[in-house]
N, C-alpha and C positions, 0 to 999 in steps of 0.2 A: 257492139258485140265483143265478147271476150276474145282476146288473142291467145289461144291455147298453143302450147308446145306439143304438137302431135308426134307420137313416136311409134304408133302401130295401129292395128285394127283387130276387132274381134273376129275369130274364125270358127269358134265352137262354143256352145253353151250346154253344160251338163249339170242341170240343177243350179246350185249356187257356185259351181266350179266353172270357170271361164278360161278358154285358151285364146291367146293373143299372138298374132304374127307381128314380130317387131320389124321396124324399118332397119335398113342397113345403118351401120355406125351408131348404134344406140347402147354401146357397152362402155362408154367413157365414164370416168368417175364423177366428173362435174360438168355441167352445162351452164352457159350464160345465154339467156334469151329474153329479149324485150326488157332489159334492165333488171332481170331477176336471176337468182342462182338456183339451179336445180341439181339434184343428185341423180346419178344413173340408176338403172334397174338392177337390183340384187335381191337375193332371197331375204324376205322379211320387210322389204320396202312396200310403200303404198303407191298405187296408181289410180288414175281416174278414167272413167269411160263416159263420153259425152252422149247424153240422150235428151235432146230438147233442152229444157231449162234445168235439167238435173245433171249432176255429175256423180255417177255411181262409183263408189270407192271399193277397191279390192286390195287384198294383201298377197304379195307374191309368195307362193309356196313351192314352186318347182320351175326349173328352167332346163331346156334341152334343145338339140338341133335336129332338124328333119332333113334328110338327104333327098334332093329332087330326083337324082338318077336312081337311087335305091338299088344299086347293083354292087354286091360285095366283091365281085371279081374286078371291078373297075375302081382302083384306088388312086386315080389321078386327081390332082387338084385343079379345079376349074372355078373361075371367079363366079361368085353368086350361086355356087352349087348347093350350099346349105342355107336353110331357113332357121332363124332363131325364134323359138316359141317359148312363151312363159305361161304358166298356169297360175291363176289367182283364185282366191276365195272372196266372195262378196261379203262385206261387213256393214255397209251403210251407204249414205249418200249425202251430198251437199245440195241445199236448196236455198237460194238467196243468201249465199255465203254462210249459212248456218249448217253445222253437221248434225246428222241424225243417225244413231245406230239402228240396225235392223234392215230387213229387206222389204222394200216397198215396190221397187222396180227392178227388173232384170234387163240386161243389155240385149241388143239385137245384133245379128251378123253384120259385119262391116262397120259397126259403131267405132268411132275414132277413140284412141287411147292417148291420154296425156299424162305428163309428169306433174307432180304436185309441188307447190312452193313450200318453203319452210313454214310459213304462216298456216297454210292448210294442214300440214302434218302436225303442227303444234295444236291446232284445233281438234284433230282426231285424237291425239295422244292424251290431251287434257280434257277430253269429253266435251269439247265445246266451251270449257270454262275459260273465261277471260281473266287470266291471272294478273293482268295489269289493274283491273278494277276490283276483283274479288279479294276481300280482306282475310277470309278465314281459310287459308291454305298454309301448308308448310313447304318450304323449299327442300327437296329431297335429293335430287341428283340430275343427271343428264342422260338422254337416250343414247344407247350405245352406237347406233348407226348414224343418226343425224346430229348428235351432240346438242340436242335441244334441251332447254331447261325443263325439268319435270317438277311440277308442284302437285301435292296431294291434298285433296279437300279434307278438312278436319271432320266435318259432318259426314258420316258414312264410313269413316275409318276408325276413329276412336270410340264410336258407339257400335263397335262390332268386335267379334272374336278374331284375333290375328294369330298367324303362325309364321315364325321365322326359322328356316331350315337351311343347313349347310354344313359341310365338313369342317374340321378344324382348320383355321387359317383362311377360310373363304370370305370372312368379313361379316358374319351374322351378328357378332357382338356390337360392331360399329353400327349396323343397321338398326338393331334394337335401341341402342343409345341415341342414334340420330332421330328416330321417330319421337321419342319422349323428350329429348332435349329441345328440339324445335317447338314442341307443344308448350313446354314449361316456360320458354323464353319468348313466346309469341307476344308481340307488342299490342295486339288488339284483344287479347283474351287473358283471363285470370282463372286458374283452376283451384285457387286456394280455399275458397269458402264452400264450394259445392261438390268437391270430389276428393277421393282418397286413392292413393296409388301405393300398392304394396309389392315390392320386388323380392322374390325368393332367389337368392344368389348362392349357388352351390360352391362356386370356386372363389368367391371374394373378389370378383372383377369390378364390382360397381361400388366399392366402399371408399373411393377417393373423395376428398373434401369438395371438389368442384363438379363432380359428375352429377348430371341432371340439374341440381340446384345447389347453391351454396348456403341457403338458409331455408327455414321451414321444412327441414329434412331431418329424419332420425335414422342414424345408422346403428344397427344392433348386430354385434359380433358375438355369436353364440359359441360356446366351447363346452364339450363334454369332459374336458380334462382339468379345467380351472374352476374353482368354486367362487371366484371373484369376477367372472366375466359377465357380460350383459345377459339379461334374461327376457324371455317373452312373457307378456302379461296375458294371463288367462283368467277370465272371470269365474267366480265360484260356481255359478249356474252352468257354465260350459265345462267345468271339470267334474263336478259331482253328478254325473249322469252315466247311465249304462254305456252309451255309445262312446263317450270319450275314454273311459277307463278300458273299454274293450279294444279301442284303437291303440292306446298306449301299450297295452300288455298282451295284445293278440289273443284275447279271450275266445275260446271256442263257443260256437253258437248254441249247441245242445245242452251243455252242462254248466260252463263257466259264466256265460252271460246271464242266465237265469239266477245263478248264485249271486252275481254282482247286483242284479236288480233287487233281489230280496234284501241284500245287505244295505243298499242305499235307502230303500223304502223304510227300513226299520230304524236305522241309526241317524240318517241325515235329515235335519230340519232346517228350513230356510237356507239351504245350500251350504251348510257347515255342520260341524259337530262340536259341541261345547266341551270344555274340560270336565264338567260335572257328568256329562253323558259318557265320556270316556272312562271316568272312574267307576261309574255304575256298570259299564260293560266289562271292566276288569274283574270286579267283584262277582258279577254273574258268571263269568268264565271260570273263576276259581271254584264256585259252587258246582258248575256243570261237570268239571273234571272229576271231583271227588264224590259228588253225590250220584252222578251218572255212572262213573266207574266201569265203563264198558268198552273202552277203546284204548289201545296201547299208545296211540299217537297223541292223545289229548294232552298229556302232561308235557310232551315236547313242544306243543304249540303254546302252552301256557308259559313255558320257559322262554320262548321267543318274545312273548309279551314282556317278561321281566327284562330281557335284553334290550328291548326298545326303550324301556323306562330307566335303564341303568341301575336297577335295584341290586343291592348287595344280598347274595344268597343267604348269608348268616342271619339276615333280618326276616326272612320269609318262612312262614310256617309250612311244614310238610314238603319242603322243596326237594328233600332227598329221598322221596318215595321211589319205589321201583315197581315194575310191572311183572307180575307172576303169570307166566303163560298158562301153567296147568290150572291154577285157580281162576284165571281170567279176572284178575283184580289187582289194584294197586295195594302195596303193603309197605309197612315201615315198623321196625322193632316188633315183629310178629303180630302186627295189627293189620288185618285185612279189611279193606274198606267196603267190601260187599256185605260185611256183617257189622261194621262199625262206622257209621256215617259221621260227617263233620259235627263237631260240638259247637255250641254257641260261643264258647271262648275262642276257638280257632277262627270262626267267621269274624268275630269282633276284632281279634288281633290283626287279621289280614285287612279288614275294612279300615281300621285306624291307620295302618301303614299306607294304604292307597290314598285315603282322604287327606293325608298330610302332604301329598305330592303337589308340586307346581308344574302344571302341564301347559303353561302359556307359550313355551318356546318349541313345542312340538312342530316339526315340519309337515308338509302335506303328505309326503310319502310315509313318514312315521305313523301319521294318523291312518292312512290307508292300510298299512301292514297290521296295525292293531285291529281295525275293523274286520279285515279278512280273517284274522285269527279268532276274533269274537264269534263271527258267523260260522266258521268251520267247527269250532268247539261245540257250539250249540247244535249244529246239524249232526255231528258225530254222536252226541249224546242220544239223540232221538232216531239214529240209524236211517236218516232220510237222504244221505249222500255218501258217495264213496270217496275216501281220502285220496286215492290215486287220481281221481278226476280233477280235484281242486288244487292239490299240492303243486303241480307245475305252474299254475297261475301265481301262487304265493312265491314260488322260487323266482319267477320272472320279475315280480314287483321288487323283491329284495335285490336282484341283480341290477335292476335299473335305478336303484335308489340314488346313486351319485349323478347319473345322467339326468334324471328328472330334477333333482334339487339344484343342479348346476345350470339348468336352462329354463325352468319355468318359475314364474312368480304368480301366485294366486291372488288376484286383486280386482276390485271393481273399477280401478282407474283406467282411463283410455288414453291412447296416444293422440295428442293434439295436432301433431305435424301432418302436413298434406302428403308428403312422400316418406315412406318407411322402407328402408333397405335392410333385409335380414340376411346375414351371411352365415352359411353353414360350413365354411371352409375348415374350421377347427372342430368339426363334429364327427363322431364315428358313424358307421353305416346305419346302425339302428336309428340314431337320431335323424339322419338324412331321410329315412323312410317314414318315420312316425311324425316328427314335428311339422313338416310342411303340410301333411294331411290335417293335423290338428289345427294349425293356423288357418288354413284355407276353409275348413269347415266352420270354424267360429266366425271368421270374417263374413262368409256367405250368409249364415243364419242371422247374424246381427244386422246385416244390411237388409235382408228380406223382411225382418221384423219392422225395421224403420219404414220400409216402403209400404207395408201392409197398413201402417197407421196413417198413411196419406193416400189420397185418391190418385195422385199422379206422381211420377218419378221426379223428386225434387233434389236428389243428389245421386251421384254415381260412385261406384267402387271399381277399381281396375286392379286385377291380380295379374302380375307379370312373373312368369316362371322361366328362369334361364336353366339350360341343361335339363329340360323337362322330362327326358327319358328316365331320370333318376326316380321319379315318383309316378309317372304315367305309363310305365312299361307294362306290356301284357306278356312279356317273355321271361320275367323274373322267376328264378327258381329258388331264391334264398328265403322266401317267405311262405307261410301257409296259404293254401288256395283260398281259404275263407277270408283271410286278411286282404289278399290281393283283389278278390272280388269286391269287397267292401270299399277298398281304396279307389278302384276304378268307378264303382257305382257313385261315389261322392262327386268325383270330377265330371262324370258324364251327366249327372244331374245339374251341376253348375253350368256346364256349357250348353245343355239343352234348354234350361229354364231361366238362366241368369239374365239374358238380354231384356226380357220384358220388365225386369225389376231394376234395370240400370247397373247390372253387375257384369263386367266384361273380362274375358280371359285372354291373355297373350302368352303364347308358349314359344320357346326357342329351343331347338334341339339339333344335334348332329346325326341323329338316327330316327327319322320319322317312322321307320318300319317297326321300331320297338314300341311305339305309342299305340294305344287302342285305336282301331279304325273308326270307332264311333266318335271319338274326340276329334280325330283328323277331319272326318267328314262334316262336322258341325262348325268348323272354322269358316269364317266369312271371307277373309282376305289373306293372301299368302305372299310371302317374300322368300323366294327360293334361290339360295346361293348354290355353289358348286356341290353336287352330289355324284359320287361315282359308283356306289353300291347299287346293284341291279334291284335288290329287294326294296331299297328306299325309293328308287324311281318308280318301281311297279306300284308301291303303295300310293304314291302321289297321283300317278296317272289313273289309278282305279277310283280315287276318291275326289279328284278335282275335275269337274266336268268342263271348266273353262280353260284347261291347259291343252293347247293344240300340239300336234306331233312335232312341228318345227321347234317350238319353244322347249318341249321336252328333250329333243335331241341336242339342244344347245346346253342344257344344264351341266353335263359332265365336263364341258370345255370352258366354262365361265372362269374369268380371271378373278383374283381377289377383289372384292368390292362390287362386282357385278352380280345382279340378281334378276330373276324373272318375277315380275309382279303380276298377280292374277287374282281373280275372285269376284265377289258380287259388285265391288266398287269399280272394277275394271272390265269393260265389255270385251276386251281382247288383251291377251298377255303382252307385256312390255318388258324389254330387256334394258335395265337401267344401271348406270355406273353411279353408285351411291357416293355422295360427297363425304369426304373423310373429316371427322371431327378433329378439333385441335387437340394437342397432346394432353392438356389439363382436363379436357372434357371427355377423353376417350377412356374406355374400360381398360383394365390392366390385363390384356389378353395377347400382348405381343410375344413373338418367339424369343427365346433366349439368344443373346449374341455370343455364340460359342467361340467365334474368332477372338473376341475380346477376352473370353475366359481362358483360352488355350494358348494364345500367342506368347512367344518368348520375349521377355523384356530386352 
């Protein structure tokens, strides 16, 4: 028969909540009994209740004293006047030394209560996983109360959506790095051939040479200020479509998106536009302006085309025409085009000028500007669009010219590396809003297409977003509502449907309240560091059904590196001190040493 260390008895059972009367002298920090070490009873500890061959396990949630005299007028101290009572929540049971989560048996009055050994607690914390025999786990940290080693199973963690939350300086960057560094360096696993990991890094914290991996890794440092910086590869089929161009330039749904769709359908063939097609579009636009002759904006649009092509005005016929408001016509040298259409010589002269051009070096934005002008001139001729509705789109495209040319490369080439880290540290706010959405959308659709070609998931894709509130915010007021709705819709689709295709999302943020509740609620496993804002705490408690009140109350008081782990993989929340990575493997997120900066030599 087992020799249990009995410390109390059950005195009340209220559903799954049990009250226990503790024996005297049971508040010591550590006990030694029958050659084993036991920890005393505190909030958050586990205790056992003996019922036949079963040991019912509960977690301590409350502790208080009961006064035997119960007379407030009598304040004298009498030995054994107070009874120490703890309140526990039933979480599972041991049977034949194996732990099972869930409630199969409830205790009975006067059942004996025993302390648990370190091995039993390790069994509970690690879900009965024998970490000495199990190969596919990562060493993550130690339990805060018992200092027990915590290992996380790879299966169930990395094939799920994960969230890492915490205020600045709480250790969330180290936690994010720790998870993936341990995975990439696992001695019994290799992720190289069957998975891809893309990190969206807004602050440039993960661009060190040794972070995550020292090979089979691609670091892309984007910049909206430098034209010789790294660029993101976007396939032509992912660029030349209505959705992508609408994302990039915040096209309105009712007018600008149909305009873009018509433009692409007419001009784009096989996901590109040839130089010959561009030349044909320029010549057609020239004819539409002077033969249509019915809109004062048309010639200005044609002159924008000349500007893109760097044409010399002295070589262009009729370039000095003016608009006559009274006559509603273009005119030059007393010639009004409503009565004098283009001559064959003028068309031939202009066509020869354009056909002699070399358009091989036109950039993607230059091509797009030309196409918008072609389409707009055509629509204005036939009065089926309002100039004021489309001109803002053209203005945005022209203003984003440097930003797009500096950051995007249109190519069918793919990245061969397993780990891709994309830094937006040197990008402006527009790029930080638009590019991550464009990258995520392309990554998701390409992966989905691969999976649809196979009956089963044969490879996985992992998208990791640091400082995710930058692009998943529901509170942003700097962007149009239509763009914000589309942005959130894309990521909500990814997190709702991605798992069945092997596409997994990990987000890290210091403001969970800013992130869409739909996205937060779809996360499977959470790593919650110190958070003090009540709105953030309320958001988490409303969306995480596995977060108990005691764990929630601990969150504002967690030390750097400590986090509450909860979710589908963890039947009950755990408070863990995450192991610190070495300096060379750690992200660049340390505080500035201001003493070293300010001290007097």
